[in-house]
C-alpha positions as CSV (number, residue, x, y, z in Angstrom):
1,M,9.0,-13.6,-0.6
2,T,7.2,-10.3,0.1
3,T,4.0,-9.9,0.9
4,E,2.0,-6.5,0.0
5,T,-0.8,-5.5,2.4
6,K,-3.6,-3.5,-0.2
7,T,-4.7,-0.6,1.8
8,I,-7.4,2.6,0.6
9,K,-7.7,5.5,2.1
10,L,-10.8,6.1,4.3
11,D,-11.8,8.9,1.6
12,Q,-11.5,7.1,-2.1
13,F,-13.4,4.2,-0.1
14,L,-16.2,6.5,0.6
15,K,-16.1,7.3,-2.9
16,W,-15.7,3.6,-4.3
17,I,-19.2,2.3,-2.6
18,G,-21.3,5.8,-4.2
19,I,-21.9,7.0,-0.4
20,A,-19.3,10.4,-1.2
21,S,-19.6,11.4,-4.9
22,T,-16.4,13.4,-4.7
23,G,-13.4,14.1,-2.6
24,G,-14.4,16.8,-1.2
25,E,-17.4,15.5,-0.2
26,A,-16.2,12.4,1.5
27,K,-14.0,15.3,3.2
28,V,-16.3,16.8,5.3
29,M,-17.9,13.7,6.0
30,I,-15.3,12.6,7.6
31,Q,-13.7,16.2,9.5
32,N,-17.6,16.7,10.6
33,G,-17.6,13.0,12.7
34,E,-19.8,11.6,10.6
35,V,-17.2,8.7,9.6
36,Q,-16.6,5.8,11.7
37,V,-14.0,3.2,11.6
38,N,-14.3,-0.4,13.6
39,G,-16.4,1.4,16.0
40,A,-14.0,5.0,16.5
41,T,-15.3,8.4,15.0
42,E,-12.2,8.9,12.2
43,T,-11.3,12.5,12.0
44,R,-8.6,11.4,9.8
45,R,-9.1,11.3,5.0
46,G,-6.2,9.6,4.8
47,R,-6.7,6.4,7.3
48,K,-5.7,3.8,5.7
49,L,-8.4,1.0,5.8
50,G,-7.5,-2.7,4.5
51,S,-9.4,-6.3,3.9
52,G,-11.4,-6.7,7.5
53,D,-12.1,-3.0,8.8
54,A,-15.8,-1.8,8.9
55,V,-17.0,1.3,7.9
56,M,-20.1,3.1,8.8
57,V,-22.0,5.9,7.5
58,Q,-24.9,7.3,7.2
59,G,-25.7,4.1,9.5
60,E,-24.7,1.3,7.7
61,T,-22.0,-0.6,7.8
62,Y,-19.6,-1.1,4.9
63,N,-16.9,-4.1,5.3
64,V,-13.7,-3.4,3.7
65,D,-12.4,-6.5,0.9
66,L,-9.9,-5.9,-0.8
67,N,-9.2,-9.2,-2.0
68,T,-10.9,-9.0,-5.2
């Protein structure tokens, strides 16, 4: 029996929650060091996020929940 772990890339997550309207906008925010994942600045837009991760951007924290 295999368990597939759901993940989403950081740039896709920023678009999904409405912080970035385009992938390009998300890329710039990430590369400029404006995004933190689990308390650490993340500059890789392809960073895979899973449920339980916390993304902080523009002073707000968003919890990743991919179980829905």
